[in-house]
C-alpha positions as CSV (number, residue, x, y, z in Angstrom):
1,X,-4.9,-16.2,21.1
2,X,-5.6,-12.5,20.8
3,X,-3.2,-10.8,18.4
4,X,-1.7,-7.3,18.1
5,X,-2.0,-6.7,14.4
6,X,-0.4,-3.8,12.5
7,X,-1.5,-2.9,9.0
8,X,0.5,-0.6,6.9
9,X,-1.5,1.7,4.6
10,X,-0.6,4.4,2.2
11,X,-2.6,7.3,1.0
12,X,-1.9,7.7,-2.7
13,X,-2.9,10.4,-5.2
14,X,-6.1,9.8,-7.1
15,X,-5.0,8.8,-10.6
16,X,-7.4,11.3,-12.0
17,X,-5.7,14.3,-10.3
18,X,-2.1,13.1,-10.0
19,X,0.7,15.7,-10.7
20,X,4.5,15.4,-10.8
21,X,7.3,17.6,-9.6
22,X,9.6,17.4,-12.7
23,X,12.5,18.9,-10.9
24,X,12.5,16.5,-7.9
25,X,11.1,13.5,-9.8
26,X,8.5,13.0,-7.2
27,X,4.7,12.9,-7.1
28,X,3.1,16.1,-5.6
29,X,0.9,14.9,-2.8
30,X,-0.2,18.0,-1.0
31,X,-3.4,19.6,-2.2
32,X,-4.1,16.6,-4.4
33,X,-7.2,14.3,-4.1
34,X,-6.1,11.1,-2.4
35,X,-7.4,7.6,-1.6
36,X,-6.2,4.6,0.3
37,X,-4.0,2.5,-1.9
38,X,-6.5,-0.1,-3.2
39,X,-4.5,-3.3,-2.2
40,X,-4.0,-1.9,1.3
41,X,-7.8,-2.3,1.7
42,X,-7.2,-6.0,1.2
43,X,-4.5,-5.9,3.8
44,X,-6.9,-4.1,6.2
45,X,-9.6,-6.8,5.6
46,X,-7.1,-9.5,6.3
47,X,-6.1,-7.9,9.6
48,X,-9.7,-7.3,10.6
49,X,-10.7,-10.9,9.7
50,X,-7.9,-12.2,12.0
51,X,-9.2,-10.0,14.8
52,X,-12.7,-11.3,14.2
53,X,-11.5,-14.9,14.5
54,X,-8.9,-14.6,17.3
55,X,-9.6,-11.3,19.1
56,X,-7.0,-8.7,19.7
57,X,-6.4,-5.2,18.3
58,X,-5.7,-3.8,14.8
59,X,-3.6,-0.7,14.4
60,X,-3.3,1.1,11.1
61,X,-0.1,3.0,10.5
62,X,0.8,5.3,7.6
63,X,3.6,7.6,6.6
64,X,2.6,10.7,4.8
65,X,1.5,14.4,4.9
66,X,-1.0,15.7,7.5
67,X,-3.9,15.0,5.2
68,X,-3.3,11.2,5.6
69,X,-5.1,11.5,8.9
70,X,-8.3,11.2,6.8
71,X,-7.2,7.9,5.4
72,X,-6.6,6.6,8.9
73,X,-10.1,7.7,10.0
74,X,-11.5,5.7,7.1
75,X,-9.7,2.6,8.4
76,X,-11.2,3.2,11.9
77,X,-14.7,3.4,10.3
78,X,-14.0,0.0,8.8
79,X,-13.2,-1.4,12.3
80,X,-9.6,-0.6,13.0
81,X,-8.9,0.2,16.7
82,X,-6.1,2.8,16.4
83,X,-4.6,5.0,13.8
84,X,-0.9,6.2,13.8
85,X,0.5,8.7,11.3
86,X,4.2,9.2,10.8
87,X,4.4,12.8,9.4
88,X,7.3,15.2,9.1
89,X,8.6,17.4,6.3
90,X,11.9,15.7,6.6
91,X,10.3,12.4,5.4
92,X,9.6,14.0,2.0
93,X,11.4,12.4,-0.9
94,X,12.0,9.1,1.0
95,X,12.6,6.1,-1.3
96,X,11.7,2.6,-0.3
97,X,14.9,2.2,1.8
98,X,14.1,5.3,3.8
99,X,10.4,4.5,4.0
100,X,11.0,1.1,5.6
101,X,13.3,2.7,8.1
102,X,10.7,5.3,9.1
103,X,7.9,2.7,9.3
104,X,10.0,0.3,11.3
105,X,10.8,3.1,13.8
106,X,7.1,3.9,14.0
107,X,6.0,0.3,14.5
108,X,8.6,-0.1,17.3
109,X,6.9,2.8,19.1
110,X,3.8,0.6,19.3
111,X,5.3,-2.0,21.6
112,X,4.5,-5.7,21.2
113,X,3.1,-6.8,17.8
114,X,2.4,-10.2,16.5
115,X,1.4,-9.7,12.8
116,X,2.3,-7.0,10.3
117,X,0.3,-6.9,7.1
118,X,1.1,-4.9,4.0
119,X,-0.5,-4.6,0.6
120,X,1.7,-6.2,-2.1
121,X,2.6,-2.8,-3.7
122,X,1.4,0.8,-4.0
123,X,-0.2,2.1,-7.2
124,X,2.1,5.1,-7.3
125,X,5.6,3.6,-6.6
126,X,4.6,0.1,-7.8
127,X,7.9,-1.5,-6.4
128,X,6.6,-4.2,-4.0
129,X,9.8,-3.5,-2.0
130,X,8.4,-1.9,1.2
131,X,6.8,-5.1,2.7
132,X,9.9,-7.3,2.5
133,X,12.2,-4.4,3.3
134,X,10.2,-3.6,6.4
135,X,10.4,-7.3,7.5
136,X,14.2,-7.0,7.3
137,X,14.2,-3.8,9.4
138,X,12.0,-5.4,12.0
139,X,13.9,-8.8,12.0
140,X,10.8,-10.7,11.1
141,X,10.2,-13.7,8.8
142,X,8.1,-12.6,5.8
143,X,5.8,-14.3,3.3
144,X,4.9,-12.4,0.2
145,X,2.0,-12.7,-2.3
146,X,-0.2,-14.5,0.2
147,X,-3.3,-15.8,-1.5
148,X,-4.8,-17.8,1.4
149,X,-4.4,-17.6,5.2
150,X,-5.2,-20.5,7.6
151,X,-5.0,-20.2,11.3
152,X,-3.6,-23.2,13.2
153,X,-3.2,-23.9,16.9
154,X,-5.5,-21.0,17.9
155,X,-3.2,-18.5,16.3
156,X,0.0,-20.0,17.5
157,X,0.8,-21.1,13.9
158,X,-0.3,-19.8,10.5
159,X,-0.3,-21.6,7.2
160,X,0.0,-19.5,4.1
161,X,-0.5,-20.3,0.4
162,X,1.6,-17.9,-1.6
163,X,1.7,-17.4,-5.3
164,X,4.8,-18.0,-7.3
165,X,5.7,-17.7,-11.0
166,X,5.5,-21.5,-11.4
167,X,2.5,-22.3,-9.0
168,X,2.3,-21.8,-5.3
169,X,4.1,-22.6,-2.0
170,X,2.6,-23.6,1.3
171,X,4.5,-22.0,4.2
172,X,3.9,-22.3,8.0
173,X,5.1,-19.5,10.3
174,X,4.7,-18.7,14.0
175,X,4.1,-15.1,15.1
176,X,5.6,-12.6,15.0
177,X,5.8,-12.3,11.2
178,X,5.0,-10.0,8.2
179,X,3.0,-10.8,5.2
180,X,2.1,-9.0,2.0
181,X,-1.2,-9.6,0.2
182,X,-2.2,-9.1,-3.4
183,X,-5.5,-7.8,-4.7
184,X,-8.5,-10.2,-4.8
185,X,-7.4,-12.0,-1.6
186,X,-10.7,-10.9,-0.1
187,X,-13.5,-8.4,-0.4
188,X,-12.8,-5.4,1.9
189,X,-15.7,-4.5,4.2
190,X,-17.5,-1.2,4.0
191,X,-17.3,1.3,6.8
192,X,-20.3,1.0,9.1
193,X,-22.4,3.9,10.4
194,X,-21.2,3.2,13.9
195,X,-17.7,3.1,12.7
196,X,-18.0,6.4,10.9
197,X,-19.3,8.1,14.0
198,X,-16.4,6.6,16.0
199,X,-13.9,7.6,13.4
200,X,-14.9,11.3,13.6
201,X,-14.1,11.4,17.3
202,X,-11.0,9.2,17.2
203,X,-7.7,10.5,18.2
204,X,-5.0,9.8,15.6
205,X,-1.5,9.5,17.1
206,X,1.0,11.5,15.1
207,X,4.7,11.0,15.4
208,X,7.4,13.2,13.8
209,X,11.0,12.4,13.1
210,X,12.1,13.4,16.6
211,X,9.3,11.3,18.3
212,X,10.6,8.1,16.6
213,X,14.2,9.1,17.2
214,X,15.0,8.9,13.4
215,X,18.5,9.4,12.2
216,X,18.1,12.3,9.8
217,X,20.8,10.9,7.5
218,X,18.5,7.8,6.9
219,X,15.3,9.6,5.8
220,X,14.1,11.9,3.1
221,X,16.3,12.7,0.1
222,X,19.5,12.4,2.1
223,X,18.7,8.9,3.2
224,X,17.5,7.8,-0.2
225,X,20.1,6.3,-2.6
226,X,17.4,5.9,-5.3
227,X,17.0,8.8,-7.6
228,X,14.3,9.4,-10.3
229,X,16.3,10.9,-13.2
230,X,13.3,12.1,-15.1
231,X,9.5,11.8,-15.3
232,X,7.1,12.2,-18.2
233,X,3.4,12.2,-18.7
234,X,2.5,10.4,-21.9
235,X,0.0,12.2,-24.0
236,X,-2.6,10.1,-25.9
237,X,-3.6,11.7,-29.1
238,X,-6.4,9.7,-30.8
239,X,-7.4,10.2,-34.4
240,X,-10.9,9.1,-35.4
241,X,-11.7,8.1,-39.0
242,X,-14.9,6.6,-40.4
243,X,-14.4,4.0,-43.1
244,X,-16.9,3.7,-45.9
245,X,-17.7,1.2,-48.6
246,X,-18.5,-2.4,-48.5
247,X,-17.4,-4.6,-45.7
248,X,-14.5,-5.9,-47.9
249,X,-13.4,-2.4,-48.7
250,X,-13.6,-1.3,-45.1
251,X,-11.5,-4.3,-44.1
252,X,-8.8,-3.5,-46.7
253,X,-8.8,0.1,-45.7
254,X,-8.4,-0.8,-42.0
255,X,-5.5,-3.2,-42.8
256,X,-3.9,-0.4,-44.8
257,X,-4.2,2.1,-41.9
258,X,-2.8,-0.5,-39.4
259,X,0.2,-1.1,-41.8
260,X,0.8,2.7,-42.1
261,X,0.9,2.9,-38.3
262,X,3.4,0.0,-38.1
263,X,0.9,-2.2,-36.2
264,X,0.9,-4.9,-38.9
């Protein structure tokens, strides 16, 4: 059974160039090198694998600044059929509650969908709240931390093995549903040359707040009850010291230094 598959991706700042707005308590995204959130690549591979097995169409959707178009082009180079960007200055500062609202409104613009796949969490927010929260917004059953996907009844039923703190669960769900996947679920495919050529010419659909008929009181800072009180970048000041003497003397000196540092 062909499926309409939606994969949510996020463009996140490259950890090597990340900067913070100390006043707003948010990450500065504009003008910063960015990459696709690593675990979202596993979500993309899961969606593309389902398409390979059952047929259908994969749409990648993202919320972010205009530069996130490049991330969506990268997904098309991997094999995604369509890219959709939700971008509006009024989205800035959205917490996970506001983000799930915006994503749900955007997904509803796509029409019928059978499967929504999200990465477990983003490397910048690291909350793991967006996937389950989005499922609630869309009124879908959700299965989190999926480690194994088995297709039953030609796509009419899916069996998931999900990780838990004490082991794993086996859950069976009929479409439509939402799943979140962790890293190491699979090995994301590389963009093909043909895919890269198609991605350059692809039209990325861009929706703003008005297009998705968003309530301005539910987005951005106004629609976000969560507040970051403060942010700090921890400095790492290493001190190097060469120990001399016999092995026994060096060991005693090392133990002494560790005690001085409160590590022993």
